[in-house]
C-alpha positions, 0 to 999 in steps of 0.5 A: 066583462067579469070572469063569470060572464067570460066563462058563460060566453065561452060556454055559449061559443062552444055549444054553438060549434058542437063537439068539434070545437070542444074537442079542439079546445080540449086538445089545445089545453092538453098540449098547452101550445105556445100559439094556436090560431087559424091560418090559410095555406096551400097544401101540396101532396106528392108521392115520392119513392119507388116502393123499394126497401131503399126508397120506400113510398112516402108522401111529401106534404108541402105548405105554401102561403097564399102568395106562394112562399114555401112554409114547411115540408114534411114526409110521412107514410100516410096518404092524403086519404089517411091510409098507410101506404102498402106499397 
């Protein structure tokens, strides 16, 4: 496949996926990632903290492979529904 055919093929793939694919492609180009690929993981979200100033409410996001191996954990104050914690 020559470069013109490759570009035409890419345009067809993007048009079939709609705006979402196009937005993802633009974001990936902007960030210039080293690697980007789809993966299957299990996401577990826990609410931690009691809401005090010393121990604010946060959400712990943990990611596991499909065979149960822990891959990563991160904390943030945004709930799974996308709202910031007000507690």
